[in-house]
N, C-alpha and C positions, 0 to 999 in steps of 0.2 A: 404109794405117793400122793396121793392126800393129803398125807398126815403130815408131810413133808415139806407142802406148799399150804400148811396149817400156820404149825411150823415156821417157814420165813415167814409167814404175813404177819403174825404175833413177834416176834423178833424187830420187824420195821413199825411196828409198833412202840412197842421200846424204846428203839434209837428216837425215835419221838417228842418221847415222854418225856424222856432224859434228856432232849435236847431243853424244854420249854419250861421242865423243873429245873435247868440250867439258869435260864431265870432269861433266855435272849431274847431282844427283842424287835418288832419285821420295823417295815419300815414307818418313821417320824406319823403321825398327824399332819393334816393337809393348812395352808393359811392359804383364808382370799389374799389376793394382791400379794401376796410374802411364797417363802420359803425357806429350808436351809439352807443357810449357808454355804456356799458354791463344798467345803472339805467334803460333808455329810451327803452328799444328793446320788453321787453314784452306791450308796454301803445299803444293805441291802438286811445287812445284821447287826444286830446290835450289845453288847454284854450288860448285862446289870448291873444299873450305874451310871450307864456313859450317857451324858448331857449331849442333848441338839441345841447348835444356836440357831437366831429364825434371824432374817432378816426380810426388810416390808422388801419392798421392786422400788422402781425410780420416780421419785415420782408421789410417793405413799408411805408416812409414822408412823409407830404404836403410839396407839392410844392409851394416853397417859392415862397410866397405873397395868400392863398392859408385862406382862414378864414374858421376856426374850427367847425362854428353855422352856427344853420340857426332859425330862430324865428317868428312863429303864426303867424297871421297876423286877421285884423279886417273881412276881404273875406275870412278868411278860411281856405288862403295861407299861401304856405311857404314862405320865402325869399330865393330868387333864391340862388343852393350852391354852391360857386366856391371854387372851394377846387379837387387838384389833389391831389393822391395816389401815387406817383413811388420809383421802387423798392433802397431798400437804397445803395450806390457804396461804395462798400469797398473799394474803390482806391486801393496800391501798392502794392501786396503782400508778394514782398519783395524780395532784388534781392538773385542772389544766384557762392558765391567765383571760378570763374575755370565750372560758367554752363549757361541755361537763362532760364528763364520759358518764357509756352504762358496760354494766359488769352488776349480770341478776348474782351468777356465782361467782366467787375470786381462789376459789379452789384450780388446784392439777391440773389442767389439760382447755380448764374456762378463758372465758376469752376476753376482755375491756376492749370498748365503740368509743371512740370521740370521735365529739362534735364541734362546734365552730355558734357561737355568738352570731345574727344576724348580723352582716357588716363585715364578716371573719374570714379569711380566707388562710386554712391546716396548710402547718408546714412539718412533713413532713409523714412518716406511716400513722393511717386514726387506726390503729387497733393493737395489744396486746397482750401475745398467751402463759397464764402462769403455767409455769417447767419447772421441772429440781432444782433449780439455779433460783426463784423466783420469777419477778416478769421479766420480759423478755425486749431486746430493747429502749430506746426512749423514747419518756412520756413524748408527743410533740407538740406547736405554740402553737396558740391563732395568730394572725400576724391582721390589721389593717387594711382593710380594702381601700385603694387607692386610683384616681383617677389622674389621664393627663388628659389640658386644656384641647379640646376643641381647636385650631388654625379659625379670626375673627374673618370673618366677612367684609366683603366689601361694607360701607355705607356704615357700620355697626358700629356700637356699643357698648361697653359693659360695664355697668353700671351698680349690681352689687356683687362681692365674691371675685376679689383678685384671686388668691394663687396662691401662687404658682399647680402644689401638686394640691387635688382637691378629696379630702376622707370623705366616707362611705356615707349620700345623704347629707351631703355639703351641694350646693348650691349652687345657680352663676343667674344675671337677667341680666338683659339686656337691653335695650332701646336704639328706632333709629339715631341716624342722623335729620338733620329735619330738611323738608321733601320726596320724603320715602315712607315710604307704606311698609310693614312687620308682616312677616309671613311663619305664619309659626306660634309656637306657646314662645312670651319674652321667658322665662325660667322653665330652667333644665335643671336635673339632681345626678350627683352620682350614681350608679347602682350598684350589687351586690356583681354581678359579673366586670368590674372595672372600664365602665362604659358612662354615657352622659348618656339619660332619658328625659323626655325624647329629644331628638337630636333641637341642633340648635337649631334659630329663624335664621331668614336670609332676607331683606332689605329691599323693593322696587322703591321705583318712582313712583308719589302716589298721581293716582287719577282727579283731577278735577270733584268737588263734594258731592255727593248725589241736588242737595240743593242747588247750585247752580243750577243745576243740568235740569232742574225743573222753573230756573227763572229762566232759563237758554227759550223753553217746548215755550212756556207762557208769552215772552214775546216777537219771537214766532204766528202764536195765534195768532197777535194783536196786529202783527204783519198781516198779516191770509183777508183778518178781516177789513181793514183797511183799504186793501189792492182791490177787495173788490168791490167795497162804496164809490171808489172811485171808478173803476170799472165800473160801471149802473151810471154813474154821472151823467162820464163819458159819452156813454150808451143816448140815455139823455137826451143831450145836448144835438146828438150826430144826429136821433132824431126830426129838433128843430127846425138843425141847421136841412134837412131839407124834403120841411114841411111847409115854409118856405120858399128851398128855389120848387118848391113843387107850385107852389100861385105865383112867382114871378112863368113862368113856366104857361100858365094860364092868362096872364097877363097880355104878354106874347100871342099867344093863338088867339083874342076875340079883335087882337091886337089889330093882329091878317087877318081873319076873316071880315071885320067892318068895310076894312079896304078896300076889302074885290068886290064885296059886296054895289059899295057902292064908284 
């Protein structure tokens, strides 16, 4: 029984040796970011002289000088796989007028982000992705910011900057009509959010200048002083009249007394 088992094992080993001697190769070597072409993927054994061709995954390309195949040799080994798959380089994503892009890397799977200069708004997507077909989408554009003129209020006029449409950082200068005083800044600027800053001024009726009020106060004080002087003068005159009246009364009293005594 034991002898039969040994003979069976020996037969299996000899069969395996015969297969190796025949030169069959097992699965070919693995390739990072790549694989054998579809017709070879399902095979598990290859005869001597068989060539297995490789492809890189989508978005990857063979490095220059790479060999794209391996061959099954007589000793049941594969020739060395001398291939490298590297990500596709999409190159420059496209320059943008009045703006710029940021792209730390331009290879497969990376993105380029676009920015507009101050005073410009972006039209389109601000991002492009490097795909196996190249950069997706379109290069955006940067459009100058514009402001519509604010409504002109009463009693005010424009003296500089007549529009009719204003670009970023362009200004309007105002002045009030005669007899009106300005409330707010006389110069406003087209801002990055398409509005003017600060808000347009308004014009209100002008109050008398402060020096006129000062003159009126000084005149009022002079009138008060004069009126006080007149009151004091009238008071002194009144006291004199009262003294004369008292003297007259004393004269009459003396005359009446003299008559009564005689």
